[in-house]
C-alpha positions as CSV (number, residue, x, y, z in Angstrom):
1,M,-43.7,-28.3,-61.3
2,T,-44.8,-31.2,-59.2
3,L,-42.1,-33.5,-58.0
4,G,-42.8,-37.0,-57.0
5,Y,-45.8,-39.2,-57.7
6,S,-49.4,-38.2,-57.4
7,E,-51.8,-39.9,-54.9
8,E,-53.3,-41.9,-57.8
9,V,-49.9,-43.2,-58.9
10,F,-49.0,-44.2,-55.4
11,A,-52.3,-46.1,-55.1
12,S,-51.5,-47.9,-58.4
13,V,-48.0,-48.9,-57.2
14,S,-49.5,-50.1,-53.9
15,K,-51.9,-52.4,-55.9
16,G,-48.9,-53.9,-57.8
17,A,-49.6,-52.1,-61.1
18,R,-46.5,-51.3,-63.3
19,V,-46.1,-47.6,-63.5
20,V,-43.4,-45.7,-65.4
21,A,-42.6,-42.3,-63.8
22,P,-42.7,-39.3,-66.1
23,R,-39.2,-37.8,-66.8
24,S,-40.1,-34.7,-64.7
25,T,-40.8,-36.7,-61.5
26,R,-38.5,-37.7,-58.7
27,P,-38.3,-41.5,-58.5
28,R,-40.1,-42.7,-55.3
29,P,-38.0,-45.1,-53.2
30,P,-39.6,-48.2,-51.7
31,G,-41.6,-47.5,-48.5
32,S,-44.5,-45.4,-47.4
33,K,-45.3,-41.9,-48.6
34,A,-44.0,-40.5,-45.2
35,D,-40.7,-42.3,-45.9
36,Y,-40.6,-40.7,-49.4
37,V,-41.2,-37.2,-48.0
38,H,-38.7,-37.7,-45.2
39,Q,-36.0,-38.8,-47.7
40,V,-36.6,-36.0,-50.1
41,L,-36.6,-33.2,-47.4
42,R,-33.6,-34.7,-45.7
43,E,-31.6,-34.7,-48.9
44,E,-32.7,-31.1,-49.7
45,I,-31.6,-30.0,-46.2
46,M,-28.3,-31.8,-46.3
47,S,-27.5,-30.5,-49.8
48,G,-28.2,-27.0,-48.7
49,E,-31.2,-26.6,-51.1
50,L,-33.2,-25.9,-48.0
51,S,-30.9,-23.7,-45.9
52,A,-31.0,-23.1,-42.2
53,G,-33.9,-20.9,-41.1
54,T,-36.0,-21.7,-44.3
55,A,-39.7,-22.2,-43.7
56,V,-41.1,-25.6,-44.6
57,P,-44.9,-25.1,-45.2
58,Q,-46.7,-28.3,-45.0
59,D,-49.3,-27.5,-47.8
60,E,-46.5,-26.4,-50.2
61,I,-44.5,-29.6,-49.6
62,A,-47.6,-31.7,-50.0
63,R,-48.4,-30.1,-53.4
64,R,-44.8,-30.2,-54.6
65,L,-44.3,-33.9,-53.7
66,G,-47.8,-35.0,-54.8
67,V,-49.0,-36.3,-51.4
68,S,-51.5,-35.4,-48.7
69,I,-50.7,-33.4,-45.6
70,T,-50.7,-36.5,-43.3
71,P,-47.4,-38.0,-44.6
72,V,-45.8,-34.5,-44.6
73,R,-46.7,-34.1,-41.0
74,E,-45.2,-37.5,-40.1
75,A,-42.0,-36.8,-42.1
76,L,-41.6,-33.4,-40.4
77,R,-42.0,-35.0,-36.9
78,R,-39.2,-37.4,-37.8
79,L,-37.0,-34.6,-39.1
80,E,-37.7,-32.7,-35.9
81,S,-36.6,-35.7,-33.8
82,E,-33.4,-35.8,-35.9
83,G,-32.8,-32.1,-35.1
84,L,-33.2,-31.0,-38.7
85,I,-36.5,-29.3,-38.3
86,S,-37.7,-26.9,-35.5
87,Y,-41.0,-25.1,-34.9
88,R,-41.2,-21.3,-34.4
89,S,-44.1,-19.2,-33.3
90,H,-46.0,-17.7,-36.3
91,R,-43.6,-19.5,-38.7
92,G,-44.4,-23.2,-38.3
93,A,-41.7,-25.7,-39.4
94,T,-38.3,-24.3,-40.3
95,V,-34.9,-25.8,-41.1
96,S,-33.0,-25.9,-37.8
97,E,-29.9,-23.8,-37.3
98,L,-27.5,-24.1,-34.3
99,S,-27.1,-21.0,-32.2
100,S,-23.5,-20.0,-31.4
101,D,-23.9,-21.3,-27.9
102,A,-25.3,-24.6,-29.1
103,A,-22.5,-25.0,-31.7
104,R,-19.8,-24.3,-29.0
105,E,-21.4,-26.9,-26.7
106,L,-21.6,-29.4,-29.5
107,Y,-17.8,-29.2,-30.3
108,L,-17.0,-29.3,-26.6
109,L,-19.2,-32.4,-26.2
110,R,-17.5,-34.0,-29.2
111,G,-14.1,-33.2,-27.8
112,A,-15.0,-34.9,-24.5
113,I,-16.4,-38.0,-26.2
114,E,-13.8,-38.3,-29.0
115,G,-10.9,-37.4,-26.7
116,L,-11.8,-40.3,-24.5
117,C,-12.2,-42.5,-27.6
118,A,-8.8,-41.5,-28.8
119,R,-7.2,-42.2,-25.4
120,L,-8.8,-45.7,-25.3
121,A,-8.0,-46.3,-29.0
122,A,-4.3,-45.7,-28.3
123,E,-4.4,-48.5,-25.8
124,R,-6.6,-50.9,-27.8
125,I,-6.1,-50.3,-31.5
126,T,-5.1,-53.3,-33.6
127,D,-2.7,-53.3,-36.5
128,T,-5.6,-53.9,-38.9
129,E,-7.5,-50.9,-37.5
130,L,-4.4,-48.7,-37.6
131,A,-3.7,-49.7,-41.2
132,A,-7.2,-48.8,-42.2
133,L,-6.8,-45.3,-40.6
134,F,-3.5,-44.7,-42.4
135,E,-4.9,-45.8,-45.7
136,L,-7.9,-43.5,-45.3
137,H,-5.6,-40.6,-44.3
138,E,-3.4,-41.1,-47.4
139,Q,-6.5,-41.2,-49.6
140,M,-7.6,-37.9,-48.1
141,L,-4.2,-36.4,-48.7
142,R,-4.3,-37.4,-52.3
143,E,-7.8,-36.0,-52.8
144,H,-6.8,-32.7,-51.2
145,E,-3.7,-32.4,-53.3
146,A,-5.7,-33.0,-56.4
147,G,-8.4,-30.5,-55.4
148,H,-11.1,-33.1,-55.0
149,I,-12.9,-31.8,-52.0
150,D,-16.4,-33.2,-52.4
151,D,-15.7,-36.4,-50.3
152,L,-13.3,-35.0,-47.7
153,A,-16.1,-34.3,-45.1
154,E,-17.5,-37.8,-45.4
155,H,-14.1,-39.4,-45.3
156,S,-13.3,-37.3,-42.2
157,R,-16.4,-38.6,-40.5
158,R,-15.3,-42.2,-41.3
159,F,-11.9,-41.4,-39.9
160,H,-13.4,-40.2,-36.6
161,D,-15.8,-43.1,-36.6
162,L,-13.0,-45.7,-37.0
163,I,-11.2,-44.2,-34.0
164,A,-14.4,-44.2,-31.9
165,R,-15.1,-47.8,-32.7
166,A,-11.5,-48.8,-32.0
167,G,-11.6,-47.0,-28.6
168,G,-15.2,-47.2,-27.5
169,P,-17.1,-49.9,-29.4
170,A,-19.4,-50.8,-26.5
171,L,-20.9,-47.4,-25.8
172,L,-19.0,-44.3,-26.9
173,A,-19.1,-44.9,-30.6
174,E,-22.9,-45.1,-30.5
175,H,-23.1,-41.8,-28.5
176,L,-21.0,-40.1,-31.1
177,D,-23.1,-41.5,-34.0
178,A,-26.2,-40.1,-32.3
179,L,-24.6,-36.7,-32.2
180,W,-23.8,-36.8,-35.9
181,R,-27.3,-37.9,-36.7
182,N,-29.0,-35.2,-34.7
183,H,-26.6,-32.4,-35.7
184,P,-25.6,-33.1,-39.3
185,V,-23.7,-30.5,-41.3
186,P,-25.1,-29.7,-44.8
187,S,-22.5,-30.4,-47.5
188,T,-22.7,-26.7,-48.6
189,T,-21.4,-25.5,-45.2
190,S,-18.7,-28.2,-44.6
191,L,-15.5,-26.8,-43.1
192,W,-13.6,-29.1,-45.4
193,H,-14.5,-27.0,-48.5
194,E,-12.2,-24.2,-47.3
195,P,-8.6,-25.1,-48.4
196,G,-7.0,-23.6,-45.3
197,N,-9.2,-25.6,-43.0
198,A,-8.7,-28.8,-44.9
199,K,-4.9,-28.5,-44.8
200,Q,-5.0,-27.8,-41.0
201,F,-7.4,-30.6,-40.3
202,L,-5.3,-33.1,-42.3
203,D,-2.2,-32.1,-40.4
204,Q,-4.1,-32.6,-37.2
205,H,-5.3,-36.1,-38.4
206,G,-1.6,-36.9,-39.1
207,A,-0.5,-35.9,-35.6
208,L,-3.4,-38.0,-34.1
209,L,-2.3,-41.0,-36.2
210,E,1.3,-40.7,-34.9
211,A,0.0,-40.8,-31.3
212,L,-2.2,-43.8,-32.0
213,A,0.7,-45.6,-33.8
214,A,2.9,-44.9,-30.7
215,H,0.1,-46.1,-28.4
216,D,0.5,-42.8,-26.6
217,A,-2.9,-42.4,-24.9
218,V,-2.2,-38.9,-23.4
219,S,-1.0,-37.5,-26.7
220,A,-3.8,-39.1,-28.7
221,E,-6.4,-37.6,-26.4
222,R,-4.8,-34.2,-26.4
223,A,-4.5,-34.2,-30.3
224,M,-8.2,-35.1,-30.7
225,V,-9.4,-32.4,-28.2
226,E,-7.2,-29.7,-29.9
227,H,-8.4,-30.8,-33.3
228,L,-12.0,-30.4,-32.3
229,D,-11.3,-27.1,-30.5
230,E,-9.9,-25.8,-33.8
231,A,-12.8,-27.1,-35.8
232,G,-15.2,-25.4,-33.4
233,A,-13.3,-22.1,-33.7
234,A,-13.4,-22.4,-37.5
235,R,-17.2,-23.1,-37.4
236,N,-17.7,-19.9,-35.3
237,A,-15.6,-17.9,-37.8
238,Q,-17.6,-19.3,-40.6
239,R,-20.8,-18.2,-38.9
240,G,-19.3,-14.8,-38.1
241,D,-19.4,-15.4,-34.4
242,S,-16.7,-14.0,-32.1
């Protein structure tokens, strides 16, 4: 089954003609064909539909999405720059997967950046920022208690982002955001989907909040680093690494 619009439909849309997509097609968002391919492939990678190590043949993608090879190549280049696609000898484009060494380095790097953010946030955080963090934490606790796990990973990212922007708004928060963009975690492999991990991470968030509320910079930094060390260990266990 072909997903997306054909070249002829795209041409009609470009000329301003009103076209109603068939039920079986994926609605094309505004923008170029390369934007469309990029969005579809990114969603499929992040949802786990295209898993790590999966080959992404250009001709097959072009046929499936009803476009030519050119926008597929452009979209794959963009995905490569985002760290989602890599090229292997004799296999072409494949969905990227972190090696155990790369995953370990990523969590160590996050610990260094976010630990400093937490230290600075303990010194700079406002009552409004602190209230937002406590509100988000309470929401996550309620979701976990109710067994609603789908949004926990995204809310955790927001929790970490709020701390980063409270502590390092000029530079550090943007570095952290770049790490997240270049090394995203598909929803199907989120550590937050495992109940034991989720409970442990929420407890660690709580300890971090206590340090921030007390404006204890040393404890806040230590709590953040320990939290990310535990997350890195859980990621290795999930991968089956030692």
